[in-house]
C-alpha positions, 0 to 999 in steps of 0.5 A: 097797596102802600097807602095810608089807613085814614079811618077804620071801623069794626065790622062785627055786628055792623048793619050792611045795606043799600044807601037810600037816596044816594048821591051816586048809583050803586052806593051802600053803607056799613054802620054800627053804634059809633060809625057809618061808612058809605061806599060806592061800587062800579056796578050792581054785581060788584055792589052785591059782592061787596055787601055779601062779603061785609055781611059775612064779616059782620055775622062771623066771629073770630072765635068761630072761623070759616062760618059761611054767612047767610048770603054766601050760603044762599049763593053757594047752594049749601042750603037756604037761609032759614036752614043755615040760621037754624044750624047757626043757633043750634048748640053744636055750631062752632069751631075747630076741635069740637066734639064728634058728628057733623062738620069739623067746625062743630062745637060741643055743648060745653064749648058752645056754653063757654062761647055764649058766656064769654060773648054775653059777658063782652056784650054786657060790658060794652053795653054799660059803657055805651050808655055813658057814651050815648048820654055824652051827646045829650045836654047835661040837664037832660042826662039825669032824666034819660039815664034810668031808662037807658040803664033799664034797657041794658041786657043782662046776661043769664050768667054774667058778672062784673069783671072788676075782680080777680079769678080768686074773688067771690063769684057774684052773678048779676041778676038785676039792675037798680036803674032808678038809683043810677048816678050821673056826673056831668063834665065838659067832655064825658059823662061818667055813671055809677051803676048799681046791680043786684048780684046773687051768690050761693046758687045751685051750680050746673044745668041740673041744679043739683050742684053744691051751694057754696056762697064763697066759691071764687070766680074760677071755681064757679066757672070751672064747675058751671061749664065743666072745665076741663072739657070731656072731649079728647085733647089730642087735637094739638097734633094739628100743629105738626099736620102736613109735615113730611119727612123732608120738613122734619129733616130740614127742621132737625138741620136747623136745630143743629146748625147755628145762625152766623148772623146772630150776635154773641153774648160776650158783650154785655151791651149786646146780650139780646139774642134772636129769641127769648131763650139763650143759645145754650138753653135752646141747644139743650132743649133741642138735643133733648127733644130731637125726636120730638115729632116722631115720638109725639106721633107714635106715643101721643105723649110729652117727655116725662122729665119736662113739665107742661105741654111740649107741643105748645112750648115748641110751637111758641119757641119756633113760631112766636118768639123767634126773630129773623136773624137779620132783624135780630142783628139790627136790633142788637146793633141799635141797642148797643148804641144806646145807654145801658138801662138800669136793669143792665147795670144794677150789679154795680149799684151800691144799693141792696136789691131785692124783689117782692111778690105781689101780695093781697091786703087782708081786711078784718070785717065783722058781720052785724046781723040786723033785724029781719026785713019788715020786723022792726021789733025783733032782736039781734040774730045769733052770729052763728046763723050766718051760714048757707048750707053749712058754709060760713059767709064771707065778704070782701066788699063791705056793705050789706047782704040779704040771706032770706029775711036777714039783713047782714052788714059787714063793717071793718074792725079798726077801733073807730066806734059806731057813734063816730061813724054815724057822725061821719056819715052825715058829713061824708056820705050825706047821711046814709052809709054804704051798708045802709044804702045797699040794704035799702036797695036790696030790700026794694029789689027783693020786694019788687022781685017777689011782686013780679015773679012769685015762682022764684021766691023759694029759690031766692030765699036760699041765695045771698043777694048783694049790691055790686056797684062800679063807675062806667066811663067813655071818651077816656083812656084808662090804660095809664091809670091801670098801670099807675094802680099796678105800681101802687099795688106793687109798692103796697106789697113792698111795704107789707113785706117789710112790715111797715104799717103803711095803708094804701087803697088799691081799687080796681080799674079795668080798661075795656078799650082805648076810650072806655073802662070800668072803675071800682067805686070808693064807698063811704068816701068823698073828696076833700072838696066834698068834705069841705063843702058839706053842710055839717063841716065846721066853719072854722078850724079846718080838718082838725076841727072836723076830726074832733067834731066827728071822732071826739076829743083828741084823747078818745079811742076813736079819735086816736084810731082815725088819726092813726088811719089818716097818718098811715094813709097819708104816709103811703100816698105821700110816698107813691106821689113822690116816687111815681111823680103824681101831679094834679093833686087838687082837692077833687082828686084826693078823697077821705073816708068815714074812718079817716083814710086818705085816698088818691084818685085820677092818675092822668098826670104821672111820672113827672107829667103835670098840668102846665108842664114846665110852668107847673106850680106843683113843685113840691115832692108831694102834697102836705098842707097845713090842714094835714099837719094840724090833723097830725098835731103839728110838727111836734105831734106824735102822729107827725113823728110817726109819719116821718118814721113811716115815710123814711122806712117806706122810702128805704124799702122802695129803694131796696126793691127798685129792681122790679119797680124800674123793670116794670116802668121800663117794660111799660115804657117801650113803644108806649102810647101812655101820655106820661111816656110820649111826646117831646117832653116825656118821650125818649125814656124821660119818665124812667130817668126821672123815676130812677133819680127820685129813688136816689140810688146814688145816695149812700144808705146812711144818708137816705134818712136825712134825704127823705126828711128833706123831702118832707120839709120841702113839702110842708105847707109848700107855696106852690101847693097852696097856689095850685089849690087857689088856681083850682078854686078860681078855675073849677070852684074846688075848695081850698 
């Protein structure tokens, strides 16, 4: 009691056993894949008791409380171990609130199915990250040979998906893994891996297999139909919140509702506008007077007040139990806040800048399906576009690449003005000669052939489904939480520009932080780093990126060149804006990518909000990266594309300023007690990141002078000496092309 926690390990799934050949008597251990704790007891009885307790914790799950472990069951005489194991594996085992029969902790069949789904999904994500962690401890030269075997051993859930998506994205069930195509990247501290999974959609739904076959069902729709949500079990169990409350407890609660807390500060002073709860006193008083007879009415009628939306029991439970602070703690917090400088959100009313808010919106990408020849029939003609359907449902794709429907290979490609001949030339420089559509089609054909060879019973079912390749990168020994936040900010600014009708292009790829040391990242297909581009075999020896654009997309006046140049300009304007606003640093040519259509894409946001390699001695002093290579692609300072870049940058900066309320609010919220590197430490802690972000927005500059200030940022970034020095430094230290 009162000590300091030095080390800890998760007990779920841990193996508890007696230590063999221990240094002292009565030694035992708990170990899992990452940890091993060795402990010593005073005597044999104490050791046995500790081992039973630890095994119980390792076998039980937080979703199913009060489960007695095998050891405890044997000790208490509630049945032998075999009977308990059979009960534990039965479909009705479980948790509070389940359907009838048996103990109160039983789960209904639908609840058990949902529990199994979430547990299998969690284990699947953990296992793919564990492979990267295991390879990290092997020599770099051995990793490539070991990876396929480890990937093939990953257990695939019967109903699982890659969680790099939203609930409104198309459901794709993971059905197989292309272990031989796994890619491994060797670095000094970690071993990132790229997985390729075969996924299905358009399958029959439900245990009966009689459900509809819709290839465009999103994740939420599929899960609701597959696991019968909402549940058919009675929902009156919420009354348990008020169980055990007698008349005296109700009277005391009513007295507390009517009475006021004298220790809570008032709202007159705008500095002390934070009360003990999320809701103001007036709002709380109105709610409580309106629901004074809440408990009695709920116990008699079992219904919520018809004039209010939502669940009154849950709302009252949250208000009274979760977000309400003790009065003394509330007073201390308010007094502490009153001594601090007002945040931007508290003084925005005095700002001369017009403030608006913008909802997060999604970018629509126009894709055209191209039906290739049937598998194994090279002489067949192109199929009719109208046949791209499954059971009357037209097939859509938001992922690009190829799919297989029966014996048809369908490739989805964007329609942006770049012709196919230019894309074929670009893929030899960017993709090593094989585009993502071609690569995914090749892997799908291989997977389909192996599936037909190994399991001939499901050939007919497979022919009625759609097969796709789902790819992602798994990382270990890397905290991705800061990158997730930066990507959320980029997504917000993308929405700001779209709402303002500014044709700025940003790629908001998906990042999922699964723990403080592991995570998943969406793979950018048909793209390579600027370093990879400049070191490719077919990259022009002279002329730089301008020569590459003319070599791949044609003469400067051709339609494809102008389309690729437009893509480059609009994406460069977008990333120049977010690089400046979010203070993104470490912008070497390994962290900037380019795709086959000319778009620029920034990755790796480990240095953000002014945090930079070298800190005060950083060479990256320019507002953003704008090299001579980039200028040449846009036709130089006098080119029409550069004029468009200037216009996009200025208009985008104005839109960001007018929507600064939400942006600053997001940063201020995420900065509070944050462990992100960009918000902690002596250099970046104490709100430094927020103050610098606010300064970069230039909220004190009159609107009529914003355009001039934005152009000054462009001029100071053009061919900046610090930018060139940092690229030279990266060339000599890491071998990255300049």
